[in-house]
N, C-alpha and C positions, 0 to 999 in steps of 0.2 A: 763723102762729105754728108750725104743725106742721112745715113744711119746715125751719125753723131748728132745731127740737128734734131732728129726724132728723139734720141735719147735725152738731149737737153730739154726738149719740150716736155717729155714725160716726167723727168725729174723735177722740172719747174712746177708742173701741176701737182705732184706729190708734195713738194715743199710748200706751196701756197696752201694746200689743205692742212698741212701740219701747223702752219703759222696761226691759223684760227684757233687751234686747241693748245697753244703753247702754255698758257696759264694752268691748264689742267693736267699737264704732263708730270710723270714722276721722273726719277733719275735715269732709269733705263730709256724711257721715251725721249728724254732730252739728249741722251747720248746718241740715239738713232737720228734725232733731228740734226745734231751737229755733224754726224757722219754724212747724212744726205746733203747738208749744206756744203761740206768740204768737197764731196764728189761733184756737185753741181758747179762749184767754182772751178774745179780742175777741168771739167768738160768745157766750160766757157773759155778758159785760158788756152786749152789745146785747140779749140775751134778757131779762135782769133789767130793763133799762131799758124794754123793751117791756111787760113785765108791770106795772111801776110806773106807766107812762103809762096803760095800760088801767084800772088800779085807780083812778087819779085822775080819769079821765073818767067813771067810773060813779058816783063820789061827788059 
């Protein structure tokens, strides 16, 4: 669970850095931004799913 949390944190830092330069991005950069956003959302969903699964197994 810790490696996924570290990856979420790293991707969030990259995403926040990209948000500041969104207006200056060209089409390729925006595509990369949307790719990073999608990957970050997927990681968050998988992390929450893992937490819920662990919580249900303990009960």
